[in-house]
C-alpha positions, 0 to 999 in steps of 0.5 A: 673409548679412552675418554670413557676409561678416563672418565670412569677412573676419575670417579674412582679412588684407590682406596675404593679399589683396595676395599674391593680387593680386601673383600675379594681376598677374604669373602667377608665384609667383617674380615675385609673391614678388619684388614683395611682398618675400617668399620664394616658399615664404612667398608660397605658404603665405600664398595657401594659408592664404587658400584654406583660410580661404575654403574655396575654390580660388583658383589653378589650379596647372598646372606653371609656369602659375598662373592664377586660377580664376573665383572667384579673379578675383572675389576679386581684384577685390573685394580691389583695392577693399578694399586701396584703401579701407584705403590711403584710411583710412591716408591720412586718419588720417595727414593728420588726425594730422599736419596736414601737406599731404602729397603732391599728385599731379595730372594736367593736359590739354594746355590746362590744363597750358599755363595752370596748370603754372608758376603752380601750382608757383610758388603752391605754393612760395610759399604751401604750402612743406610740400606736395610737388606732382607734375604729370603729363601723358598721354592723358586715358584713361590719367590717369583710370585712374591716378586710379582707381588712386589714383596721382593725386589730381585731374585738370584736362582738357578735358571733351570727352575725358571719358566720364562715369562713376558713380565720377567727380566732375566739376566743369565750369569756365568755358568758355575762349575759342578764338583764332587767334594769330600773332607780332607781326611776322607778314605778316598784320599788315602788311596793316593790316586789322582783320578777316580772312577765315578763308581768308586766314589759312589760307594760313599753316600752322596750329599746334594740338593734335589737332582733334576731329571736333566742332571740324571740323564746327563750322568747316564749319558756320560758314565753309562746306564750302570751308574745309579746317581739317584740311588747314590743320593743318601743325604738331600737338603736345599741348604748347601751350607748344611750339606757342606758341614755334614760332609766335613764331619763324615764320609759323605761326598758333596755334589754341587756347585764348587764355588759354594765350598770356596772357603773350605777348599781354600783352607784345606778342610775340604778337597775336590775329587777328580773323576774320569771322565771329568765332570761336565756339569754346572749351574747357570744362575741368573738375576730376575727382576720385573720388567715393569718395575723401575730399578732403584740404586739399591737394586743396581748395587745388588746386581753389580755385587752378584755379577762380581761374586758369582764366579768360579 
């Protein structure tokens, strides 16, 4: 059976598979031809040659509609893996031959972004000026899909948002402590109390990211059912830097990872509110890469930086 596969793949080439995928994605010979920079007749000949080589029909040609046959869908799915592996080989060879860092694209969740983004860009600029760094944001599911498509090299996100999968390599990092934080001139600090009841703090608007059901449940278990933590959230945003800036300018209270406010806590513009019983919440961030992908020097540098930086 393996000899049969070797014989079949020897008769094909990656360009033919790329042309098939373009047609699969667009459903149109004209759009697919534009996508791969060919004339429509040339694209048609390429796919016809692929069908001849495989001795199978891959496309149902019904007037203007061009749909993959059942076998065509199977071939297209396999083709995506082959093309990605070929790109991976080119990337590794280029990296080894040139010795350059090359481009690095990483995705960051809201918490990691607030802690890492500026520090990472500054670090790369100072220590690895030949590296081209791109940082992206977005929903975790979307970023994992981009990781699988190889448009991202690595992710750092809250692991509570990640569904484990056999193709993902997940490295859990230190748990980051959660905190309630307000501006230094907040009315609460004028009370000169050392500790506050949560109900007192929640008289002020809470500014945070989207609270998960797990976090809400843990609040209820720790502070009682009378505490409506979800109802106290009046300002919700996935950009933590924006939340912190807002908290500096009004009486809202930030709830989230304390390390995100590290600089403001250090210079005294923000202060942490001590609550009784103490908060028992935090986030476990993790680095996610693809198991099947060879890690470049750039990815190793990024991982080491993240391990050293994501600490309370």
